[in-house]
N, C-alpha and C positions, 0 to 999 in steps of 0.2 A: 444439328441435331438436340433434341430434348435431353438435358441431363438432369436426373433427381438425385438432391443430395441423400446420402444414406446409403446407398446401394453399395454392394461389394462388387469385386471386379466381375465375378460370375453373373450376379445379377444385372451388372450394367451391359454385360454381352449379350445377355438373353433379350434385354431391353432393346438395344440395338443392331439384332440380328432380325431383321425386318422380312427379308425375301426367302421365299423358296419354303420347305419344310423344315420346321424346326421342331426337336424334342426336348422340353426342360424338365429334366429328371430332379425333383424336387423334393428331398427329404423332409421328414418330419420336423418342423419348426423353423424351415430357412427361408421363410418369407414368400411363399409363393404368391400370395394375393399382391403383394406389393410389387412383384415382377409383372403380373399380370396387367393391373391397371397402368403401371409405368409404361407399359408397352404399348397399351390403347392410345394413351396420352403422346407417346411419342411420334407414333404414327400419323396421328391427326395433327399434331402441332407441326411437325415436319413438312407438312402438306401432302403426304405420300396419297392420301384420298380424303374425301369428305367423310363427315361424323356418321354419315348414314351408310357407308361404305364398309364398316368395320362391323363384324359378328363376333359375339364373345357369349358363350354357353356354358353352363354349369349344373348344378344337380339340384339345388334347393333354393327356395324362393329367397330365404335369409343370405344365404352367398350371393344371390343375384342382386339383391338390394344393397349390400354391402360394396359388391364390386362397381356398382353404378355409382353410387355416393361419391366412392372413392376416386373414381373417373372423373366424375363432374367437379369435385374439390382440386383434382390436379390441373384441369383445364382452366376453371376460374384463377386459382394462383399464377397461371402462366398468361393470363390475360386473353383467354379464348372467349370471345362471344357465347352466351349461353341461351340465345333465342331460340335455337333450333335443338336444343338437347334433348327434346321428347322424339327426334330421330334416331336416339341412340338404340342399336340393336344387341342390348344386352339382357340376357334372361336365361330360364332354364330352358333345356332340351324342347320340353313340352311347352312352353309359354311361347317360344320364338315358331315352332312348328304349327301352334294353333293361328298364330298372327299370319302364317302362310297360308294356311288352307281355309281361313273365314271366308274371304271373298270369293273362293273356288269352290264354294258349298256344292254346286251342281255336280263336280267331277267327283264327289266322293258320295253321291246318291242322297243330297239331303237339301233341304228347302232353305231359305235365307233365314240366319237369327237361329239356327241349329244350337242346342246347347250341349254341355258336357255332362254327363248323368254322374251322379256320387255312387259311392260304394253300397250305401244301404239300399237305395232304390235298384242298383246292380243285382244285390243278392235277392230282393223281391221277384225280380223277373226269372230268376235261376230257379228260385222255391216253386214258382207259379208253373213252370215249364215242366220240372220235375213231378209235380201233381197231375198234370195234364197226360203224362207219360207213365204214371204210375210207380215212379220211381221214389223210395222212402226217403225222407230227409232226417229220419232218425239213425239210417244206417249210412247216408252219405250226406255229411255237411254241405249244403249250399254254398258256404264261403270257401269250401275247398274245391268245388267245381270251378268257382268262379276263378280263383286263383289259377288253376290249371289253363283255362282257356286265355287269362289274362297272360300267363308266360308262355304260351305258344305265340302271343300277338308281340310281346316286348323281346323275344328273342329271335322274332321274325321266322318262327316254323311254318312254314306253308304247308308241308305233307305231315298230316298229325296222324299219329298211329298209336294206339292204347297199348301201354307197358303195364297198367295195373287198372284195378276195378274203378279207382275214380277217375282216371282217364279216359275209360270206357265210358262213363257216364258224360263226362264232359265232351266226348267225341258225338253221342246221341245228340246232346243240346246244342252244340254250337251253331249251327245252321239257323236253328229256331230263334237263338238267341239274337243273332246278327239281324233277322228280320225284323225282329221287335223292337231293335234300337232305332232301327230305318222308319219303323211304323211311327215310332215315338218321335222321329225327327231330333234324335241324339245320336251320339257317339261318346263311347267309353275312353278313359283317360289313356288305355293303351291304344286306341284307335288313332290318337293324335299323331303319333311319329310313322306308325304304320301308313294312314292315309297320305301324309305329305311324301313319304317314298313312293307309293304308288301313283299319285300326282306326277311327280317327276319322271318317274319311268314311261307313263303312259302318254306325256305331255311334255315332248322336249323342247319347246317353245317357253314352256314354264321353266322347266330347269335351266334353260340356257338365260332365261332373264336373272335368274339370282344366282347363277354363277357370275355372270357380268357385274352384277349388283354387289356382292361381297369380294371386295379386293383381298382382304385380309380376314383370317378367321382365327380365333381363338377358343383354346376348349381347356375347363378346368378339370381337374380329377379324372384325367383321361382313363385311369387304370380300372375305373368303375364301370365303362361304358360298355353295353350289351351289344349284339348282333346288329339290332335295328339302329342304334345310335351310330355305330361304326358306319353303316351301309349309307345312312343319310349324310354323315361327312364326308365320305368319300365322293358322294353325288356333288355336294356342293363345291367343295373344294378343286374339283376338276377343271375350273375355269381357270384360275391364275395360280393355282398350286402354292398360294401362300397360307398355309396352317400352322399353327403353332399350338402344339399341345403339351400341357403342364400336367404333371402326375407322378407318383413314385410306386412302383410296381411292388416294393415292399409293404405298401398298405393297400394292396388289393384283396379285400377280405368278403367281396359280395358274391361270390359265385353262385350262392344258393339261390340269389334272385335274378341271374343271369348275366353277370359281370363275366367279362372273358378277360384274362390278364394277357392273353396274348395279342390283344389289340397294341398294347403298349411295348410288349417284347418284341413284336413283328414290327414295328412302326417304321423302322430303318428299311425294311423291305417293301412295305406297301407304300411308301413315298419317296421318289427318287432325289439321291442325293440331300439325304437328310442331315442336319445340323445337329448334332448331341450335345448339350449344355447340362452340365451337372451342377446343381446346388448343394454345396455340402458343408456350408457354414451353418452351424446349429444356433438358434439363438433363445432355445427354450431351457433345455435340460442341462444339468451339471455334467462333468466329464465322466463319472462314474457310471451314471444312467446311460449315456451315449455308447460308453465303452461295453457294457453289458447288452444293449439291444442290438448294436452291430456284431458282437460275437456270436449271439444266438443267431440272426437272421441270415450270417454267413453260411450257415449249414444248409440253406436252400440253394438248390441247383439253378431252377429257373428264375433268374434275376439280372438285374443291369447291376453291375459290381460299383460301388460306391464307398468312399471314406469319410466319415463325418469328423469334423473338428470345431471346438467351441472355443470361447475365450474365457468361459466361466471355467472356476476351479473344479477340482475333482469332486469336490464334496463327499458328502456322507456314502458309506457303502450301502448297497441293497440289503436290507434287512430279511432274513429268511428265519420261519418259524414252523415246527411240526406240531400240531396241537393233538389232541386225543380223540375229538370230533367235531363235527359242526359246530356244536353249542360251546364248546372250548374255543374253537376258533373264532365264531363270533365274539366272545368273551375277550378274547387278546385282542381284537380289533377296536372293540367299544372301550376297553380300559387305555389303548393307545392314543385314541382321540380325547378321552377325557383329560388324561395326563398333558397334552399339547396345549388344550384350551386354556389350561393353567396357566401355562407358559406363554400366552399372548396370539395363539392362534385363534382362526374364526373358525366356525363350522364351515362355511363356504369355501376354506381351503383344501377340504378332503372328499374324495371319491373313491367309491369301493365299485370295482368293476368286476363283474360276473361274467362267465362264460355263458349261463344259462340262467333264465329266472328263477328256476328251482332251486337255486342257491341262495335266494333272498330271506325266505323266512326266518332262519335262526337269527341273521344279521339284523332284521329288522326288529325282531324280539329282544336282542340285547341292547341294540340302541335305545329303543323304549325303555327298557328297565334302566337303564343309566339316565335317563331324561335328554338323551342327545336328539335334536330334533333333525328330521331325515327328509328326503323326497326321493320317489322314484323317478329317475330321468325321462324313462323311456317305458313306462308300463304301470300295471295296476299293482297296488299293494296287496300283499298276500290274503289279507283278510278280506280286502274287497273282492277278489276274484269270484267269477261266476259260481264254481263248484263250492268252494268256502261259503259263500253267502247262502248257497241252496241247503247246505247242511244246518248252518246255522239258523236258518228260518224253520227248520224243522225241529230243532232243540228250543227253540223260542215258543213253537206251537205247544209243546209239552209243557214249558213252565206256565205259560199263559195261554189258555184256550182261546181266548177271546181275541187273540193278536192278529187283527184281521189283514193287517201290511204283510207278514208271513205266511198267513193262509192264502192269499191271492199269488204269492210267489209260488208257491210249491203244491199247490192242490193239482195242479195239472204237471208237475215236473216229477219223474218223468212222464209222459202223456197217458192220460187214462181216459180221453176220450170224453173230458166234463169241460165242455165247451161255455163261450160267455153267456149264450141264452139261458143255460141250465145256471150259470152262477148269478144272472139277473134275476131269475124267478127265486132262488135261495135268499138272494138280499132282499127282495121284496117280502118273502114269508118273514123272514127274521125282523125286518120293521113292522109289519102287520101285526104280529104276535107280541111284539116286544119279547124276543127271546134270542139267544146267541145262535150264531149259525150252525153250532154243531147239533142243537136242538131242531134248528128248521130243517136240517138235512135229515133227521129220521121222519119228522112228519111230512116231509116232501116224499117220501118213498122211493127216491131216486136211488137205485143198487150201488152205484159207482163212487157216491157221495156216501152214504150209508157205510159202504167197505172202506173209505179213505179214513174216515172218522174213527172206524172201528180198529184200524190200524195204530192211529194215535193212541187210542185208549190203551190198547196192548203196551205200546212202548211206554207209555206214561207208567203203566203199572210196573215194567221193569227197571224203571229209572232208579226206582228206590233199592234195587236188588244187584244189579251189575255197576262194573265200572263204566266211566263215561266212553272209553276207549270201545268198549264192547256194546254199549248201546247203539254209537254211531254205525259200527259195522253191523249191526242188527238191522238198522234203518236202512243203510244202502242196500243190503242183499233184499229184505223183504217188499221195499219199495220198488225194486225194480231199476233204481238208479246205477247200480254198477253195471249191470246185464247191458243197459242201453250204451254206457260210456264203453263196454268191451266191444260192441257191435259198430261203433265208429271207427272210420278209417282215420288215420294219424292221430291216434288219440294217446300217445305217451306221454305226452305231457300232463296231461288231464289225470291220468292214472298216477303219476308220481305225486302231482300235486294232493291228490286225496291221501297217498301213502305219508307223505309228509305230515298231513294235518293229523293222522292217526297217530303218528309217534309222539306229535306234541301233546296230543291228548291225555298222555301219560302222567303227566304232571298235575293233572288237575283232579281233586277228589270228588267235585259234583260239577252238573249240568251249569247251575247258577253261577259257580266260581268261573268257569271258562266263559260265559256269556258275558260276566262283568269284564272279564279281561278283553273280549273282542270288542266291546263298546268304547273300551279306551284305547284299543289300538287302532279303531278306525277315525281318530280325532286327526284332523290335519294341523300341522305347525301354521301358526300365525305369521311369521316371516319365511315365507318358501325361499328368500332370495339367500339368507344366511343359515343354510340347512346343508347337513353333509348329503351328498349326492350319492344314491346307490344306482347303477346304470350297468346294461350289458355292454361289452367291450364294443361290439360292432355299432352301437349308437354313441359311443364317445368319440369316434373319429372327428377330427378337428378342433377339440376342445384340450384344455389344459389346466392343470390344477398344481398346487404346491405340493401337495401329498395324494400318492394313489396307493390303494390296498388292492391286491389281487389275490382273492381265496382261491381255494380249490385248485392247487396246482398238482395236478393229481393226472396220472395216465386214466383215461377215461373220461375225464372233465376237461382238463386243457393240457393236451388233445383231447378232444370230444372224443367218445367211442364210436360215432359214426363215420369219423374221419379215417379210422382204420381200415376200412373197406372201401373208401372211396379213393378214384384216381388223383393222385397229388393233394389228398385230403390232408396229410400232414402237413404238407407246405403252407397250406393256406391257415392252419391252425396255428403254425409257427407266425405267419404275418400277423396273425390276431395278437398273439402275445408281444411283438414288436409294437404294434398300435398301443397296446394296454402300457408298455413302459415308455413309451416317448409322449404319454400325455402328462408326465409328470415333470416338474420344474426342479424340484429340490430332493424329496426323498419317496422311496419305493419300499413297502413292507408287502413281501409276499409270503402267503400261510398256505398250509396243507393238513390234512388230517391222517394220522395213523388208522383210523376205522370210520368207516362210514355206513349209513345204513344200506342194506339190499333192497333195491325198488323193483326186483324182478321176480315176484312169487308166481310161477307159471301157471297153477293151475286154479288156486282160488285166492285172487290178490286179495281180497277184501277180509282174509284172515289175519293180515298184519303182523306177520311174525317179526320178533324183534333180531332178526338175524343182522349181521355185519359182516363186512369184509376186509381183511387187511388191505391197506392202499399200497399202490408204488408211486414213487416221486415222480412228478412229469420230466421227460426226457429232456425239456427246455431249461429245467432247473440244473440238471446235469451239463449242458452245453454253456451255462453261464460262467464268464472267466472268475476263475477262484480269488483273484486278488483284488476283486470288486465287491464281493459280498461277505455276509457275516451271519452266522445263526445266533438267534437269541431265544 
């Protein structure tokens, strides 16, 4: 048997237990990738099967590349010839499924060399179909409709029922959408796995071929599998029954995109005579971090019990701080980073993990004011988000009426029926007469353009007499911008984003001062590798940092208020907190606020009152072992 150095007893057991169903419960930082690649190498080097009879699947291209390279290195180190290394079946669920269905194009109603359509093209198709059926894309975002259709496919829902307005629209379009994909000889991303399952079920000979081909199957991050992935694995593994799934139920945080924690919790029921092997030796975090993470997650009922151990010392306590408001909280974070940089830390050692992207604005502002370079790992910077850029464009037009870039951005936002043909004639007239587009609009006689520039003139007059906050509130109301957003489904984040901007505007005495700040705020750091990371917790899984900040530890943020009404919602939020804690190697700083702005003005949202509410400390803070934490 192949024996790799550096494996602990449980890791070696997972590598050597090759037959039957095996569930490897691999907690955070326990070396699961090392176990998977060592297991693949062991199976091949031991002669249990050939290199093309092992199937290993994971979720991301990055993870698949790492798994492939580490497997190749292990095989090469042990003298295995690499001439047929291209026969390795290691990849994402979708890349492997696409490899299976591509030569079987006729069985999915496609022609040879069919393509996989990208999201922007899918959105265009949905938008066109909505127009054909007279459905307003101002009321129903085509992206939301597409998400609904995609979710039906990825969760393998065949009987579709409309539970809300957006699903009702999706239901009206889904058949036409599928027909259009067929006409274009393309499939979408969610079709890949779905089509593979349909081929297996409708063609027993194809299924039997792949069941015989893959003598050993390995799955990474099994806790993140959805219904379609579960069905696909069950079909393929029914041949030899040699399936090894590696995962951590305590890191199951993607229910919102279809992941089903029951897949890992019920593994022993789904697969006969399962061997359960637990990896509990952590190689990442200090003793205090692990003790706190374990103490909190133990409050979940739906989990596989496990006990972490580490050779690291207890280390520093988890530090807790209660700030007065989000700005004070952000200043605390920036101040700590600034002090630690003076003591030898690098910016890349730090990450700020937020529950939602609406938390980032004050943090971004404070990091900039301290001169600390930062990067948003999984999103768009606050001042680069669509709604903020729209508002900034309006303000730029007031300061500089000849700003054609800003004019082009907002002349039809919200939609005013000013089309490209109208704008082309306007530009032609402006060039022909050598006059500003505003003057050309008046000469053109186009009422919609005249009304638009009339609004700008009125706002320009108001700019000298009211505050920046009041001015923007007026623009949002009179332009119809807020009315349009209020009509959109799933608009909460957009509304909160605008509310947050309005609260920020209080600190600026003039439009020019605010615009100058925004121009500096949108500069990107030169060295993106040595930056403080700001990331949602969801996007941080699999990463690690020396120092982790977790702001917003309040009821309603973490756990999120939506979880209060969702079945098992609190347990998923607790797992999310567990993931945040276990990203840290050395230090964790947890912050919360005494007061937080109210983002729920029920009638006239754009009145932007200065309401605040007294917050309640997150229940997860209360659950932390007292001997491992310290307030500062």
